[in-house]
GULO-245457 format. One record per residue (C-alpha): x, y, z. Coordinates in steps of 0.1 Angstrom, whole numbers, padded with zeros to 4 digits, always signed. Example, Ala and Ser with C-alpha at 12.3 -4.5 7.8 and 13.67 -1.06 7.14 Angstrom:
% GULO-245457
+0123-0045+0078
+0137-0011+0071
***
This chain:
% GULO-245457
+0000+0000+0000
+0028+0023+0009
+0045+0017-0025
+0013+0025-0043
+0009+0058-0024
+0046+0067-0032
+0042+0059-0069
+0010+0080-0070
+0027+0109-0054
+0055+0107-0079
+0031+0107-0108
+0013+0137-0094
+0046+0155-0089
+0057+0148-0124
+0023+0160-0137
+0026+0192-0118
+0061+0199-0132
+0048+0193-0167
+0020+0218-0161
+0045+0244-0150
+0067+0238-0180
+0037+0241-0203
+0029+0275-0189
+0062+0290-0198
+0087+0312-0179
+0076+0345-0165
+0112+0357-0165
+0118+0349-0201
+0084+0363-0210
+0093+0396-0194
+0125+0396-0215
+0105+0389-0247
+0080+0417-0237
+0110+0442-0238
+0126+0426-0268
+0095+0428-0289
+0086+0463-0276
+0052+0453-0264
+0052+0482-0238
+0048+0507-0267
+0011+0499-0266
+0005+0477-0236
+0026+0499-0212
+0055+0490-0190
+0031+0478-0163
+0007+0460-0187
-0022+0484-0180
-0024+0495-0216
-0011+0530-0213
+0019+0528-0237
+0029+0559-0256
+0019+0545-0290
-0015+0534-0277
-0021+0569-0263
-0010+0586-0295
-0032+0563-0316
-0061+0565-0291
-0062+0528-0288
-0083+0511-0261
-0061+0485-0245
-0069+0457-0220
-0056+0462-0185
-0036+0429-0179
-0034+0437-0142
-0071+0434-0138
-0080+0398-0126
-0115+0400-0141
-0102+0409-0175
-0075+0382-0175
-0098+0355-0162
-0119+0359-0194
-0088+0355-0216
-0078+0319-0223
-0042+0310-0229
-0051+0299-0265
-0066+0334-0272
-0034+0351-0259
-0012+0327-0280
-0033+0333-0311
-0032+0371-0309
+0006+0370-0303
+0012+0346-0332
-0014+0358-0358
-0020+0394-0348
-0053+0411-0340
-0068+0413-0375
-0066+0375-0379
-0088+0368-0348
-0112+0397-0353
-0095+0422-0331
-0075+0454-0339
-0055+0453-0371
-0030+0474-0352
-0019+0444-0331
+0010+0430-0352
+0017+0393-0355
+0048+0379-0339
+0046+0342-0350
+0075+0348-0374
+0096+0365-0347
+0090+0343-0317
+0093+0306-0311
+0065+0286-0296
+0084+0285-0263
+0088+0323-0263
+0051+0327-0270
+0043+0304-0240
+0067+0326-0219
+0049+0357-0231
+0016+0343-0220
+0030+0333-0186
+0044+0369-0182
+0011+0384-0192
-0008+0362-0167
+0017+0371-0139
+0006+0407-0141
-0028+0399-0125
-0018+0374-0097
***
């Protein structure tokens, strides 16, 4: 019985690690956010008050708002990063980054975005 419990615990632990890996790295996502100049529109703090967004009078999501972020699925965030806004029926001003960012970097960016509304 003890061996079964130990094996079950190991399987759960491995599953938890895989979930963390699948979610991406917040630290690497923050680096990608800077590298790809996301703050120009989304703001340094993720509240949507970037200089370009203000100049263009764009309405941006506040990623620090838990209610806003709870409505956004990871797949949606991935799709808008990869394909750009126009491809998913959102603002054509949101560029696509699928050609500039690996799948891993995109997962990292989603993890970073999620970390802004803990």
